[in-house]
C-alpha positions in Angstrom: -58.2 -14.8 25.9 -54.9 -13.2 26.9 -53.2 -16.7 27.0 -54.7 -17.6 23.6 -53.5 -14.3 22.2 -49.9 -15.0 23.4 -50.0 -18.5 22.0 -51.2 -17.2 18.6 -48.4 -14.6 18.6 -45.8 -17.2 19.4 -47.2 -19.5 16.6 -47.1 -16.6 14.2 -43.5 -15.6 15.1 -42.5 -19.3 14.8 -44.1 -19.5 11.4 -42.3 -16.3 10.3 -39.0 -17.6 11.6 -39.5 -20.9 9.7 -40.2 -18.9 6.5 -37.2 -16.8 7.1 -35.0 -19.8 7.6 -36.4 -21.4 4.5 -35.6 -18.3 2.4 -32.1 -18.1 3.9 -31.6 -21.8 3.1 -32.8 -21.3 -0.5 -30.4 -18.4 -0.9 -27.6 -20.5 0.5 -28.5 -23.4 -1.7 -28.6 -21.1 -4.8 -25.1 -19.8 -3.9 -23.9 -23.4 -3.4 -25.1 -24.4 -6.8 -23.5 -21.3 -8.4 -20.2 -22.4 -6.9 -20.7 -25.9 -8.3 -21.4 -24.5 -11.7 -18.1 -22.6 -11.6 -16.2 -25.7 -10.7 -15.8 -24.9 -7.0 -17.0 -26.8 -4.0 -17.5 -26.1 -0.4 -19.1 -27.5 2.8 -22.2 -25.5 3.8 -21.9 -26.6 7.4 -18.6 -24.6 7.8 -19.7 -21.5 6.0 -21.5 -18.7 7.8 -24.5 -16.8 6.4 -22.4 -13.6 6.0 -19.7 -15.5 4.1 -22.2 -17.2 1.8 -23.8 -13.8 1.1 -20.3 -12.4 0.3 -19.6 -15.3 -2.0 -23.0 -15.0 -3.6 -22.5 -11.2 -4.2 -19.0 -11.8 -5.7 -20.4 -14.5 -7.9 -23.2 -12.2 -9.2 -20.7 -9.4 -9.8 -18.5 -11.8 -11.8 -21.4 -12.8 -13.9 -22.3 -9.2 -14.6 -18.7 -8.5 -15.5 -18.6 -11.5 -17.9 -21.8 -10.3 -19.5 -20.5 -6.8 -20.0 -17.3 -8.1 -21.5 -19.3 -10.4 -23.9 -21.5 -7.5 -24.9 -18.5 -5.2 -25.6 -16.9 -8.0 -27.6 -20.0 -8.6 -29.8 -20.4 -4.8 -30.2 -16.8 -4.4 -31.5 -17.2 -7.4 -33.8 -20.4 -5.9 -35.2 -18.8 -2.5 -35.8 -15.8 -4.2 -37.4 -18.0 -6.2 -39.7 -20.0 -3.1 -40.7 -16.8 -1.3 -41.5 -15.5 -4.1 -43.7 -18.9 -4.2 -45.5 -18.8 -0.5 -46.0 -15.2 -0.5 -47.4 -16.1 -3.4 -49.7 -19.1 -1.5 -51.0 -17.0 1.5 -51.7 -14.3 -0.5 -53.5 -16.7 -2.6 -55.6 -16.8 -1.7 -59.3 -15.5 1.5 -60.6 -17.5 3.9 -58.3 -20.5 3.8 -60.6 -24.0 4.1 -59.2 -25.9 0.8 -59.1 -29.5 1.0 -60.4 -32.3 -0.2 -58.1 -33.3 -3.2 -60.3 -32.0 -5.4 -63.0 -32.0 -3.7 -66.4 -30.8 -4.7 -69.8 -27.6 -2.9 -70.8 -28.3 0.3 -72.8 -29.5 3.9 -72.6 -32.4 5.0 -70.3 -34.3 8.1 -69.4 -33.4 9.6 -65.9 -36.9 10.0 -64.5 -35.9 11.6 -61.1 -32.3 12.9 -61.0 -32.4 13.4 -57.2 -33.1 9.7 -56.6 -31.3 8.2 -59.7 -34.6 6.7 -60.8 -34.5 5.4 -64.4 -37.2 4.5 -66.8 -38.3 0.9 -66.8 -37.8 0.4 -70.5 -34.6 1.3 -72.3 -34.4 3.9 -75.1 -32.0 1.5 -76.9 -29.9 -1.4 -75.9 -26.3 -2.3 -76.7 -27.6 -4.6 -79.4 -28.7 -1.5 -81.3 -25.2 -0.1 -81.3 -23.1 0.1 -84.5 -19.7 1.7 -85.5 -18.4 1.4 -81.9 -14.9 2.6 -81.3 -12.6 4.2 -78.7 -11.8 7.9 -79.2 -11.1 11.0 -77.1 -13.2 14.1 -76.6 -12.2 17.8 -76.9 -10.4 17.7 -73.6 -8.3 14.6 -74.5 -10.4 12.3 -72.3 -10.8 8.7 -73.4 -14.4 8.0 -74.5 -16.4 5.4 -76.4 -18.2 6.7 -79.4 -20.8 5.0 -81.5 -24.0 5.2 -83.5 -27.5 3.7 -83.2 -28.5 1.3 -85.9 -30.7 2.7 -88.7 -33.9 0.9 -87.6 -33.7 2.6 -84.2 -32.4 6.1 -85.2 -35.9 7.6 -85.4 -36.6 6.4 -81.9 -33.3 7.7 -80.6 -34.0 11.1 -82.2 -37.5 11.2 -80.7 -36.4 10.1 -77.2 -33.4 12.5 -77.1 -35.8 15.3 -78.1 -38.0 14.4 -75.1 -35.0 14.4 -72.8 -33.8 17.9 -73.8 -32.8 19.8 -70.6 -32.8 16.5 -68.7 -30.5 13.5 -68.5 -30.2 10.0 -70.0 -28.1 7.3 -68.4 -26.0 4.4 -69.9 -26.4 1.3 -67.7 -24.0 -1.6 -67.8 -24.3 -4.6 -65.4 -27.0 -2.7 -63.5 -24.7 0.2 -62.8 -25.0 3.7 -64.2 -21.7 4.4 -66.1 -22.5 7.9 -67.4 -25.4 10.3 -67.1 -25.0 13.1 -69.7 -27.4 16.1 -70.1 -29.2 16.2 -73.4 -29.0 19.6 -75.1 -30.6 18.8 -78.5 -32.4 16.2 -80.6 -29.9 13.8 -82.0 -30.9 12.9 -85.6 -27.7 11.1 -86.5 -28.0 8.4 -83.9 -24.6 9.3 -82.5 -23.7 8.9 -78.8 -20.7 9.1 -76.5 -19.9 7.1 -73.4 -17.5 8.5 -70.8 -17.0 7.1 -67.3 -16.0 8.2 -63.8 -12.3 8.5 -63.0 -10.9 5.1 -62.1 -13.2 3.1 -64.5 -11.6 0.8 -67.0 -13.2 2.2 -70.1 -11.4 -0.3 -72.3 -13.0 -3.2 -70.4 -16.4 -1.5 -70.8 -15.7 -1.2 -74.5 -14.7 -4.9 -74.8 -17.8 -6.0 -72.9 -20.2 -3.9 -75.1 -18.6 -5.3 -78.3 -19.1 -8.9 -77.0 -22.8 -8.3 -76.5 -23.4 -6.8 -80.0 
């Protein structure tokens, strides 16, 4: 039994040694193929295990470094693109606030001032405008003044009365140009359009007249 036990131990150790050599060879082969992939070549018979391990380690380190450089490059590109898009968004138009959906050009109720929510249906549209002209307010600021056509004046009076203490908004090309507070019922059908600083009010005036 002692002899059989020794033989079994020897066979087991031999099996373990063969498996170890197999794993070492696989590691060497993997390193060799990595070298081939990078355009290098070598003769495995003249390279020690320690040297191959060193080559393998350096190859892996280089791959990690390349991945890190690639990641940083893509990150900088993404940040640059985001900055360009942000600047473009800030420069588009005349600093007016875009509405959340497509709306016909005209006056709307401001439903929720905190979120710039507007009514779905307009109070009146630019097609209902008459007597449109450029003028200036009491502070000398350039404004557009006009009046609502007779067949919509009653609606204008009714809707402005509903909006007392709140705001109405003039929308042009899906952007809020002005958002005045309503202080009283407007029987005459009169209205006034001002704009944020930097807006070309003359271009707005010309566009409104073309739609009438």
